[in-house]
C-alpha positions as CSV (number, residue, x, y, z in Angstrom):
1,M,188.3,-141.1,-32.0
2,T,185.4,-141.3,-34.6
3,N,185.2,-142.3,-38.2
4,L,187.0,-145.5,-37.5
5,L,186.8,-148.0,-40.3
6,H,188.6,-151.3,-40.9
7,I,188.3,-153.2,-44.2
8,Y,189.8,-156.6,-44.2
9,G,190.0,-157.8,-47.8
10,Q,190.1,-161.3,-49.3
11,I,193.4,-163.1,-48.8
12,A,192.4,-165.8,-51.3
13,W,189.5,-167.4,-53.0
14,H,186.3,-167.8,-51.0
15,D,187.6,-165.8,-48.1
16,E,185.2,-163.3,-46.5
17,V,185.6,-159.6,-46.6
18,T,184.9,-158.0,-43.2
19,I,184.0,-154.3,-42.8
20,I,184.0,-153.0,-39.2
21,G,183.3,-149.4,-38.4
22,D,181.6,-147.0,-36.1
23,K,178.2,-145.5,-37.0
24,T,179.8,-142.4,-38.5
25,S,182.2,-144.3,-40.8
26,L,179.6,-146.9,-41.9
27,T,177.1,-144.1,-42.7
28,K,179.8,-142.3,-44.8
29,L,180.6,-145.5,-46.6
30,R,176.9,-146.2,-47.3
31,D,176.4,-142.6,-48.6
32,A,179.4,-142.9,-50.8
33,I,178.2,-146.2,-52.2
34,E,174.8,-144.7,-52.9
35,E,176.4,-141.8,-54.7
36,A,178.5,-144.1,-56.9
37,I,175.3,-146.0,-57.8
38,N,173.7,-142.8,-58.9
39,K,176.7,-141.0,-60.4
40,D,179.1,-143.8,-61.4
41,S,181.8,-142.9,-58.8
42,S,182.4,-141.4,-55.5
43,M,185.0,-140.9,-52.8
44,T,185.1,-140.9,-49.1
45,D,187.7,-141.6,-46.4
46,G,188.2,-143.5,-43.2
47,V,190.6,-143.9,-40.3
48,V,192.0,-147.0,-38.7
49,N,192.4,-147.2,-35.0
50,D,196.1,-146.3,-35.1
51,G,195.1,-142.9,-36.4
52,E,196.2,-143.4,-40.0
53,G,193.7,-142.2,-42.6
54,F,192.9,-143.6,-46.0
55,N,190.8,-142.8,-49.0
56,I,188.1,-145.0,-50.5
57,L,187.4,-144.7,-54.2
58,I,184.1,-146.3,-55.3
59,I,183.4,-147.0,-59.0
60,N,180.2,-148.3,-60.5
61,D,181.4,-150.2,-63.6
62,N,179.9,-153.1,-65.6
63,N,183.3,-154.4,-66.9
64,I,184.5,-155.8,-63.6
65,D,185.4,-159.1,-65.3
66,K,188.3,-157.3,-67.0
67,L,189.9,-156.1,-63.7
68,P,192.7,-157.8,-61.8
69,L,191.8,-160.2,-59.1
70,P,191.6,-158.5,-55.7
71,Y,193.3,-161.2,-53.6
72,S,196.3,-160.2,-51.4
73,D,198.0,-163.6,-50.9
74,E,200.8,-164.5,-53.3
75,V,199.1,-167.8,-54.2
76,A,195.9,-166.1,-55.3
77,S,197.1,-162.7,-56.4
78,E,196.9,-161.4,-60.0
79,K,200.0,-162.6,-61.9
80,N,199.2,-160.8,-65.2
81,Q,200.9,-157.4,-64.7
82,D,199.4,-156.0,-67.8
83,I,195.9,-156.2,-66.4
84,W,196.7,-153.8,-63.6
85,K,196.8,-151.1,-66.3
86,V,193.0,-151.7,-66.8
87,L,192.4,-150.8,-63.1
88,I,194.7,-147.8,-63.2
89,D,193.0,-146.5,-66.4
90,L,189.5,-147.0,-64.8
91,I,190.5,-145.1,-61.7
92,A,192.0,-142.3,-63.8
93,K,188.8,-142.1,-65.9
94,H,186.7,-141.5,-62.8
95,F,189.1,-139.6,-60.6
96,S,191.1,-137.0,-62.5
97,Q,193.9,-135.3,-60.7
98,E,191.7,-132.2,-60.5
99,R,188.9,-134.1,-58.9
100,L,191.3,-135.7,-56.4
101,N,192.8,-132.3,-55.5
102,E,189.3,-130.8,-55.1
103,Y,188.3,-133.7,-52.7
104,F,191.5,-133.4,-50.7
105,S,191.3,-129.6,-50.4
106,K,188.0,-130.0,-48.6
107,K,189.8,-132.1,-46.0
108,I,192.5,-129.5,-45.2
């Protein structure tokens, strides 16, 4: 299986983020990041080693201080539920349903 990519996010403050992938997946991720740098947003995908696929939305935005904290552990996770709307609105701004459908239609 190729295009394998695992992204292990921060559980709490000061934890590392680990990205492990094969050459194909890391190259796709690099290219998607480069596209977001140049065009404000991009999309790619990956697969974990159990065969489940996932999408990666990449956004270049200077207002990152207004976004919810990305930690996954309950002790460190974002408690302000209202701030999640900021993230949802940012994603919707860059990834309209039409754009998402266009991206996914290329995958079928």
